[in-house]
C-alpha positions in Angstrom: -49.0 28.4 99.9 -52.5 27.9 98.7 -55.6 29.6 100.3 -57.1 26.2 100.9 -54.2 25.1 103.0 -54.3 28.4 105.0 -58.0 28.1 105.6 -58.1 24.4 106.4 -57.3 24.8 110.2 -59.9 27.6 110.4 -62.5 25.4 108.7 -61.7 22.5 111.1 -62.0 24.9 114.1 -65.3 26.3 112.9 -66.8 22.8 113.0 -66.3 22.6 116.7 -69.2 23.3 119.0 -68.4 24.5 122.5 -71.7 23.1 123.8 -71.0 19.7 122.4 -67.7 18.3 123.7 -67.9 15.3 121.4 -67.2 17.5 118.5 -63.7 18.2 119.8 -60.8 15.9 118.8 -60.0 13.2 121.3 -56.8 13.8 123.1 -54.8 12.1 125.8 -56.9 13.3 128.6 -58.3 10.6 130.9 -61.8 12.2 131.5 -62.7 9.7 134.2 -59.5 10.6 136.1 -60.2 14.3 135.7 -63.8 13.8 136.9 -62.6 11.8 139.9 -60.1 14.4 141.0 -61.3 16.2 144.2 -60.9 19.9 144.9 -58.5 19.0 147.7 -56.2 17.1 145.3 -56.3 20.1 142.8 -55.3 22.5 145.6 -52.5 20.2 146.7 -51.2 19.9 143.1 -51.3 23.7 142.7 -49.3 24.1 145.9 -46.7 21.5 144.7 -46.4 23.2 141.3 -46.0 26.7 142.9 -43.3 25.4 145.2 -41.5 23.8 142.3 -41.7 27.0 140.3 -40.3 29.0 143.1 -37.4 26.6 143.5 -36.7 26.8 139.8 -36.8 30.6 139.9 -34.3 30.5 142.8 -31.9 28.4 140.7 -32.5 30.7 137.7 -31.6 33.8 139.8 -28.5 32.1 141.3 -27.3 31.2 137.7 -27.8 34.8 136.6 -25.9 36.2 139.6 -23.1 33.7 139.1 -22.9 34.6 135.4 -22.2 38.3 136.2 -19.8 37.2 138.9 -21.3 39.1 141.8 -21.9 38.2 145.5 -25.4 38.5 146.9 -24.5 41.8 148.4 -23.1 43.2 145.1 -26.0 41.9 143.0 -28.7 43.2 145.4 -27.0 46.6 145.6 -26.7 46.8 141.8 -30.4 46.0 141.2 -31.7 48.0 144.1 -33.1 45.4 146.5 -32.2 44.2 149.9 -29.9 41.2 150.4 -32.7 39.5 152.3 -35.0 39.9 149.3 -32.4 38.3 147.1 -31.8 35.5 149.5 -35.6 34.8 149.7 -35.7 34.7 145.9 -32.7 32.4 145.7 -34.0 30.1 148.4 -37.5 29.8 146.8 -39.3 31.6 149.7 -40.3 34.5 147.6 -40.8 35.2 143.9 -39.8 38.3 142.0 -42.6 40.0 140.1 -43.2 42.9 137.8 -40.2 45.2 137.2 -37.8 43.0 139.2 -38.7 40.0 137.1 -38.2 42.0 133.9 -34.9 43.3 135.1 -33.7 39.7 135.8 -34.7 38.7 132.3 -32.7 41.6 130.8 -29.7 40.7 132.9 -30.0 37.1 131.7 -30.2 38.0 128.1 -27.7 40.9 128.0 -25.6 40.7 131.2 -22.8 43.0 130.1 -25.2 45.8 128.9 -27.4 45.4 132.0 -24.6 45.5 134.5 -23.0 48.5 132.8 -26.3 50.3 132.8 -26.8 49.5 136.5 -23.4 50.7 137.5 -23.6 53.1 140.4 
């Protein structure tokens, strides 16, 4: 690959001016629509997006639990949380964070290894 080809995207980026939006390439954004959007509409959209994300996470957790073939009680005991917490996650009322989320990702990617490591 030639240097010119590698540098081309950087040269194009260097020609952009953050103070002059007209220097940015035109995309598919309807600027008038964005400008007309109220703060209330933005907050409502955020709430809908967060609710949808929590529902998707609930489905994801149910799929992981089903893949390892455990009941809610067995799964919650194995990963060290209460059954109520797991139910809240699966029903989209709460969202796992931090270590719990990382553990779920590990169980998803390597279920046999994770379940064996978590055996009590």
